[in-house]
DOMARMAR-832945 format. One record per residue (C-alpha): z, y, x. Coordinates in steps of 0.05 Angstrom, whole numbers, padded with zeros to 5 digits, always signed. Each point is the difference from the previous one (the first is absolute). Layout:
ZYX;...
END
This chain:
+02745+03202+02515;-00037-00072-00004;-00021-00017+00076;-00051-00042+00022;+00052-00055+00018;+00023+00000-00069;-00064+00006-00025;-00017-00070+00039;+00068-00039-00012;-00017+00019-00079;-00063-00027+00000;+00024-00059+00035;+00052-00015-00043;-00046+00000-00059;-00049-00048+00034;+00052-00042+00020;+00029-00008-00075;-00078-00014-00023;-00003-00053+00050;+00059-00031-00015;-00010+00003-00070;-00063-00049+00007;+00034-00042+00056;+00058-00025-00039;-00042-00031-00053;-00050-00019+00046;-00013-00070-00036;-00028+00040-00052;-00036+00061+00042;-00026-00039+00062;+00010-00077-00016;-00038+00003-00069;-00059+00039+00025;-00007-00040+00062;+00000-00064-00037;-00054+00029-00052;-00044+00021+00057;+00005-00071+00037;-00014-00037-00075;-00057+00041-00002;-00021-00021+00066;+00007-00076-00007;-00032+00001-00072;-00065+00040+00018;-00007-00033+00067;+00012-00070-00020;-00058+00014-00056;-00048+00043+00039;+00006-00007+00073;-00049-00054+00006;-00044+00032-00045;-00007+00077+00020;-00008+00038+00060;+00005+00069-00008;-00010+00024+00076;-00040-00042+00048;+00042-00039+00040;+00071+00014-00046;+00022-00055-00041;+00009+00027-00067;+00083-00013+00005;-00002+00049+00059;-00035+00050-00034;+00048-00006-00058;+00059+00013+00033;-00007+00081+00029;-00019+00006-00073;+00070-00026-00025;+00038+00027+00050;-00021+00072-00016;-00002-00010-00079;+00072-00023+00010;+00013+00062+00041;-00027+00047-00044;+00036-00027-00059;+00061-00004+00029;-00001+00064+00029;-00009+00034-00070;+00051-00043-00030;+00052+00023+00049;-00006+00076-00016;-00021-00009-00072;+00064-00044-00021;+00055+00036+00041;-00018+00063-00038;-00010-00028-00068;+00065-00037+00007;+00035+00065+00024;-00029+00031-00059;+00017-00049-00056;+00069-00013+00025;+00008+00075+00005;+00024+00000+00072;-00059+00040+00023;+00053+00059-00002;+00035-00024+00056;-00065+00008+00048;-00019+00071-00031;+00075+00025+00018;-00012-00016+00069;-00024+00056+00047;-00065-00038+00018;-00066+00032-00012;-00058-00025-00032;-00032-00013+00067;+00059-00042+00022;-00002-00033-00066;-00078-00015+00009;+00006-00029+00066;+00061-00044-00010;-00033-00037-00066;-00067-00003+00037;+00024-00027+00064;+00043-00056-00040;-00062-00020-00031;-00040-00008+00056;+00056-00039+00040;+00008-00051-00066;-00083-00002-00008;-00012-00014+00079;+00062-00052+00003;-00028-00037-00065;-00067+00002+00033;+00023-00028+00069;+00042-00049-00033;-00066-00031-00029;-00036+00003+00063;+00058-00039+00040;-00006-00057-00055;-00076+00003-00005;-00014-00006+00073;+00034-00072+00000;-00052-00017-00048;-00061+00024+00030;-00023+00038+00062;-00008+00077-00007;-00028+00044+00056;+00018+00070+00006;-00058+00036+00029;+00020+00075-00009;+00076+00008-00009;-00001+00077-00002;-00045-00004-00067;+00058-00050-00032;+00047+00047+00018;-00030+00061-00022;-00020-00032-00069;+00069-00029-00013;+00033+00070+00015;-00052+00038-00047;+00003-00054-00053;+00070-00010-00007;+00010+00077+00000;-00051+00015-00047;+00029-00055-00050;+00071+00029+00014;-00022+00077-00018;-00034-00030-00061;+00065-00039-00017;+00044+00062+00005;-00055+00039-00048;+00008-00061-00050;+00074-00008+00001;+00010+00079-00003;-00049-00003-00068;+00023-00056-00031;+00064+00003-00047;+00003-00080-00017;-00004-00061+00035;-00058-00018-00049;-00043+00056+00027;+00015-00021+00070;-00024-00065-00019;-00061+00024-00033;-00019+00032+00073;+00003-00070+00031;-00037-00039-00049;-00056+00053-00017;-00013+00040+00068;+00031-00042+00054;-00015-00073-00018;-00070+00009-00018;-00018+00045+00063;+00027-00046+00043;-00032-00061-00032;-00068+00036+00001;+00001+00032+00069;-00032-00057+00042;+00066-00048+00011;-00037-00061-00016;-00068+00017+00013;-00056+00046+00034;-00024+00055-00040;-00070-00023+00025;+00001-00054-00045;+00006+00039-00062;-00059+00027-00041;-00026+00067+00026;+00032+00040-00056;+00067-00034+00008;+00002+00011+00075;-00010+00080-00014;+00062-00006-00054;+00037-00038+00055;-00002+00057+00048;+00026+00048-00042;+00066-00039+00008;+00044+00022+00052;+00033-00066+00010;-00067-00026+00023;+00004+00041+00058;+00070-00016+00019;-00019-00070-00003;-00071+00005+00032;+00026+00035+00060;+00061-00039+00009;-00038-00065+00003;-00040+00031+00054;+00054+00006+00043;+00002-00081+00001;-00066-00013+00001;-00046+00062+00027;-00047-00007-00064;+00012+00036-00068;-00044+00019-00062;-00003+00070+00024;+00007+00042+00054;+00078-00005+00026;-00001+00071+00025;-00024+00023-00076;+00054-00041-00036;+00056+00037+00053;-00030+00067-00023;+00004-00019-00069;+00075-00033-00001;+00022+00060+00040;-00031+00045-00050;+00030-00031-00058;+00068-00006+00037;-00002+00079+00009;-00023+00020-00064;+00056-00048-00033;+00051+00020+00051;-00014+00079-00022;+00010-00016-00073;+00064-00036+00007;+00027+00054+00048;-00016+00047-00053;+00023-00038-00060;+00073-00013+00041;-00001+00077+00020;-00006+00016-00075;+00055-00042-00031;-00049-00032-00046;+00039-00047-00042;+00053-00001+00046;+00037+00070-00009;-00011+00010-00071;
END
């Protein structure tokens, strides 16, 4: 009989494995996205800081930082769970995971937690470097925490779905190139949606990444393009729906046990 203690130990063991997996190649999984985010900041702020003010009293460089932090957080949360599963499937060692007594819920929570940790850690590293460059207020820390947690969880769940569904590395690359990257770049990271034509504002509000970034930015400045409570509701709804489908997929053994 599997006891609660055994379940906790099993979940922690898989979580620890996932954390060590990205930490042992931290130069690729942490340093590379942090450097990319800082380069975006240096280039865009140098070109536009003196020419553009999105929020009253907020320099463009300061406006840019929360978007870059959240964009990096989301991309790395997705990458952590998706890359782990696709590598295990392609290399054939997924069988060693499936032979364990871990339930589908334990698999879900371990992969999800590892994705959240990696995403938040990368985002926090960008924040630490950025605040040496410009003063950055934090008006609502709880909003920062909630959006970081839900955003990392949402993309971690989406990464599990992608990792389970894909059979080859090129399929996984297609997810990143044609889904994650466009949604990230068109989510208001570098601009306010109010600067767009009305028709494109409507299109932007169909993008869940927009609500994660806009709500996260509200935590810093107390200003946002839409209500932060509405954004929080949208992000929470997407997280619940994606988590439901992820758990159902893991429970069925789709592309894992056949």
